[in-house]
C-alpha positions as CSV (number, residue, x, y, z in Angstrom):
1,M,-2.9,-23.2,-5.8
2,T,-5.1,-20.2,-5.4
3,P,-3.9,-18.0,-2.5
4,T,-6.4,-16.5,0.0
5,I,-5.9,-13.0,1.5
6,T,-7.8,-11.4,4.3
7,A,-9.4,-7.9,4.1
8,F,-11.7,-5.8,6.2
9,A,-15.3,-6.8,6.1
10,Q,-16.1,-3.0,6.5
11,S,-13.3,-0.9,5.1
12,P,-12.4,2.0,7.5
13,D,-11.5,4.2,4.5
14,R,-14.9,3.7,3.0
15,G,-13.6,2.2,-0.2
16,Q,-10.9,4.7,-1.1
17,G,-8.3,1.9,-1.7
18,L,-6.1,2.9,1.3
19,A,-6.3,-0.3,3.4
20,R,-3.2,-2.4,3.1
21,D,-4.9,-5.4,1.4
22,M,-5.0,-3.1,-1.6
23,R,-1.2,-3.5,-2.0
24,V,-1.6,-7.3,-2.1
25,R,-4.5,-7.2,-4.4
26,W,-2.6,-4.9,-6.7
27,A,0.4,-7.1,-6.7
28,L,-1.6,-10.2,-7.5
29,E,-3.4,-8.4,-10.3
30,E,-0.1,-7.2,-11.8
31,V,1.2,-10.8,-12.0
32,G,-2.1,-12.3,-13.2
33,Q,-2.5,-14.5,-10.1
34,P,-6.2,-15.3,-9.2
35,Y,-6.9,-15.0,-5.5
36,E,-9.7,-15.4,-3.0
37,V,-10.6,-13.0,-0.2
38,R,-11.7,-13.8,3.3
39,L,-13.4,-10.8,4.8
40,V,-12.9,-10.4,8.6
41,S,-14.7,-8.1,11.0
42,F,-13.0,-6.0,13.6
43,Q,-14.1,-8.5,16.3
44,A,-12.9,-11.5,14.3
45,M,-9.5,-9.9,13.9
46,K,-8.9,-10.2,17.6
47,E,-10.1,-13.8,17.8
48,P,-7.7,-16.9,17.9
49,G,-8.4,-18.0,14.4
50,H,-7.2,-14.7,12.9
51,L,-4.4,-14.2,15.5
52,A,-3.0,-17.5,14.4
53,R,-2.5,-15.9,11.0
54,H,-1.5,-12.4,12.1
55,P,-0.2,-12.2,15.7
56,F,-1.0,-8.5,15.9
57,G,-4.6,-8.9,14.8
58,Q,-4.4,-6.8,11.6
59,I,-4.9,-7.3,7.9
60,P,-3.8,-8.4,5.3
61,T,-2.7,-12.0,5.6
62,Y,-1.8,-14.4,2.9
63,E,-2.4,-18.2,2.8
64,E,-1.1,-20.5,0.1
65,G,-1.1,-24.2,1.1
66,D,0.9,-24.5,4.3
67,L,2.4,-21.0,3.9
68,V,0.8,-18.2,6.0
69,L,2.3,-14.7,5.8
70,F,1.4,-11.3,7.3
71,E,2.7,-7.8,6.7
72,S,1.8,-6.3,3.3
73,G,5.5,-5.7,2.4
74,A,6.5,-9.2,3.1
75,I,3.5,-10.5,1.1
76,V,4.1,-8.3,-1.9
77,L,7.8,-9.3,-1.9
78,H,6.8,-13.0,-1.8
79,I,4.4,-12.5,-4.7
80,A,7.1,-10.6,-6.7
81,E,9.7,-13.3,-6.1
82,R,7.3,-16.1,-7.1
83,H,5.9,-14.5,-10.3
84,A,7.3,-12.5,-13.1
85,G,6.4,-8.8,-13.6
86,L,7.2,-7.0,-10.3
87,L,11.0,-7.4,-10.1
88,P,13.7,-7.0,-12.8
89,D,15.4,-10.0,-14.2
90,D,18.9,-8.9,-13.3
91,A,20.1,-9.4,-9.8
92,N,21.2,-5.8,-9.2
93,G,17.9,-4.4,-10.6
94,R,16.0,-6.8,-8.3
95,A,18.0,-5.6,-5.3
96,R,17.3,-2.0,-6.1
97,A,13.6,-2.6,-6.5
98,I,13.5,-4.3,-3.1
99,T,15.4,-1.4,-1.7
100,W,12.6,0.9,-2.9
101,M,10.0,-1.3,-1.2
102,F,11.8,-0.8,2.1
103,A,12.2,2.9,1.4
104,A,8.5,3.2,0.9
105,L,7.7,1.4,4.1
106,N,10.4,2.6,6.4
107,T,11.3,6.1,5.2
108,V,8.4,7.7,3.3
109,E,5.3,6.1,4.9
110,P,6.0,6.6,8.7
111,P,5.5,10.4,8.8
112,I,2.5,10.1,6.5
113,L,0.9,7.7,9.0
114,D,1.9,10.1,11.8
115,L,-0.1,12.9,10.0
116,Q,-3.2,10.7,9.9
117,T,-2.8,9.8,13.6
118,A,-2.4,13.5,14.5
119,K,-5.5,14.4,12.5
120,F,-7.9,11.7,13.5
121,L,-6.8,10.6,17.0
122,E,-5.1,13.6,18.5
123,G,-7.1,16.5,17.0
124,D,-8.4,17.6,20.5
125,K,-5.0,17.8,22.1
126,P,-3.7,21.3,22.9
127,W,-0.4,20.6,21.2
128,N,-2.0,19.2,18.0
129,L,-1.4,22.3,15.8
130,E,2.3,22.4,16.6
131,R,2.6,18.6,16.1
132,M,0.8,18.8,12.7
133,T,3.1,21.5,11.5
134,L,6.2,19.5,12.4
135,I,4.8,16.3,10.8
136,R,3.9,18.1,7.6
137,E,7.4,19.5,7.3
138,R,8.9,16.0,7.9
139,I,6.8,14.7,5.0
140,R,7.9,17.6,2.8
141,H,11.5,16.8,3.6
142,R,11.0,13.2,2.5
143,L,9.1,14.2,-0.6
144,R,11.7,16.7,-1.7
145,A,14.3,14.0,-1.8
146,L,12.0,11.6,-3.5
147,S,11.0,14.2,-6.1
148,V,14.6,14.9,-7.0
149,R,15.3,11.1,-7.3
150,L,12.3,10.5,-9.6
151,G,13.0,13.6,-11.7
152,D,11.1,13.3,-15.0
153,A,11.2,9.5,-15.1
154,D,8.1,7.4,-15.1
155,W,9.2,5.1,-12.4
156,L,11.9,5.0,-9.7
157,D,14.4,2.7,-11.3
158,G,13.7,1.8,-14.9
159,G,10.4,-0.1,-15.4
160,F,7.5,-0.4,-13.0
161,S,8.4,-2.6,-10.0
162,A,7.2,-3.7,-6.6
163,G,9.1,-0.7,-5.3
164,D,6.8,1.6,-7.3
165,L,3.8,-0.3,-6.2
166,M,4.6,0.2,-2.5
167,M,5.7,3.8,-3.0
168,V,2.6,4.8,-4.9
169,H,0.3,3.3,-2.3
170,A,2.1,5.0,0.5
171,L,1.8,8.4,-1.3
172,L,-1.9,7.9,-2.0
173,R,-2.6,8.7,1.7
174,L,-1.4,12.3,1.1
175,R,-3.9,13.2,-1.6
176,L,-6.4,14.9,0.7
177,S,-3.7,16.8,2.6
178,G,-2.6,18.9,-0.4
179,I,1.0,18.1,0.3
180,L,1.4,15.9,-2.8
181,D,0.2,18.7,-5.1
182,E,3.3,20.6,-4.0
183,F,5.4,18.1,-6.0
184,P,3.9,17.9,-9.5
185,N,6.2,15.0,-10.6
186,L,5.2,12.9,-7.6
187,A,1.5,13.7,-8.2
188,A,1.9,12.6,-11.8
189,Y,3.8,9.5,-10.6
190,V,0.9,8.5,-8.3
191,T,-1.6,9.0,-11.2
192,R,0.5,6.7,-13.4
193,G,0.2,4.1,-10.8
194,E,-3.5,4.5,-10.3
195,T,-4.2,4.3,-14.1
196,R,-2.5,0.9,-14.5
197,P,-5.1,-1.7,-15.3
198,A,-4.0,-4.0,-12.5
199,Y,-4.5,-1.1,-10.0
200,E,-7.9,-0.4,-11.4
201,R,-9.0,-4.0,-11.0
202,A,-7.6,-4.2,-7.5
203,F,-9.3,-0.9,-6.5
204,A,-12.7,-2.1,-7.9
205,A,-12.4,-5.3,-5.9
206,Q,-11.6,-3.5,-2.7
207,R,-14.3,-0.9,-3.2
208,A,-16.9,-3.5,-3.9
209,V,-16.5,-4.6,-0.3
210,F,-17.8,-1.2,0.8
211,I,-20.4,-0.5,-1.8
212,G,-21.6,-4.1,-1.9
213,T,-21.5,-4.8,-5.6
214,P,-19.3,-7.3,-7.4
215,P,-16.2,-5.9,-9.1
216,P,-15.9,-6.1,-12.9
217,R,-13.6,-8.9,-14.1
């Protein structure tokens, strides 16, 4: 059965691949699973039909038969467990890859999102400069540890996994801040993720929503 995901009808990031449906698209492309996309407007996201799929009125959602999921991490984990290619075959390796998924979402991404909130929603506050300084240092603290852990390896734990997919996408939000450039091995790590054919297909599909042209297949 072909799953259906939801995505923004008008991408807030103007086609930069940062919206969270990108993670789901990427995972589906990595495992070779065709999928359909239902585009939803900001108004539709708050209406009963969408709220039945996502109680918080966000995207993405995932529908496959009677199964309806929300939260990008849960959806990617479901895809990884159903299809080969995103989790190692051995039990311990799978557990470590899932741990990195949680690390991306719970440890690395939160201060990155705080930085965006401070920049775009709190820029006019008198305390913004001090807050921005503190957030940037919190991000650097996380990235120092991540940089040491990655070292000169291509991926976080052996081959590419769902953990890398989630981590690369979280780090992508730092590109314009300049912070990522302070950690050359992490910048190279993100580039490796972006140059994977599955990522490129997913990016083209998401960007097509903004530029209004069909993605290459």
